[in-house]
C-alpha positions, 0 to 999 in steps of 0.5 A: 320440699315437703316438710322442710319448713317448720316443726309444725309443718312436719307434724302436720305432714306426719299426722296425715300419715305420709311417713309410712307411705314415703318409707314404702316408696323408698324401700320398693326396689321396683320403682325408679331410682329417682322416685326412691331418692326423692322419697328418701329426701322428703322422709329425711327432711320431715324426720329432721323437723318432726318432734311429734313422737307418736307419729315417729314411734311406728318407724322404729319398727319399720325403717331401714337402718339409714332412715332409722338413725334419723328417727332415733335422732329425733327421740334423742332430742325430745326425750331428755326434756319431756317426762310424759314422752319418756313414760310413753316411750317405755310403755309403748316398747320404744325403749326395748326396741332401741336396745335391739338396734345393732350399732357400731361403737361411736357411730351417730346412731350409737350416740343417739341411743346413748342419749336416750338411755341416759334419760332413764334409770340404769335399772330400767334400761337394763330391764329392757335390754335383758328382756330383749336378750331373753326373747331372742 
C-alpha cells in the first residue's frame, strides 16, 4: 500500500529513492513471482500519484516498457501546465528520450507521447527526433 495515499506521500517515497529499488526488484528474475508482483504494484501506485518529475526522469532511461507507460503518463499530466518543467525536460534529454520510445499507433503510450510532444514547438520536437535518428 506504499505511495497510494496522496501526491505528497508519493513524492516523499520517491525522493527517498525507493523507485529505482522497486524497479530493480521487479526486474530481477531470480526473485519470487510474489515479490516481483508486489514490487510492480507498489511502483505503479507510486507512479500514478507522483507528479514530482525530477525523481521520475531517471526512470525514462531504466524502466521496462510496461512501467515506462506509467512514467510517461505522469510527464504528460504535468508538462502541459508547467513551463519550468518543460524547459528542464528538454535540457535534461527527456524529450529526446521520449522520441526513442517505440510505440504502437493508438496505444496509451503513443497518446501520452503525443500529449508531451504537443507541449513543444514542432521544430523543437523535430530537432530532438532528428538528433535521435542521427545518433543511431
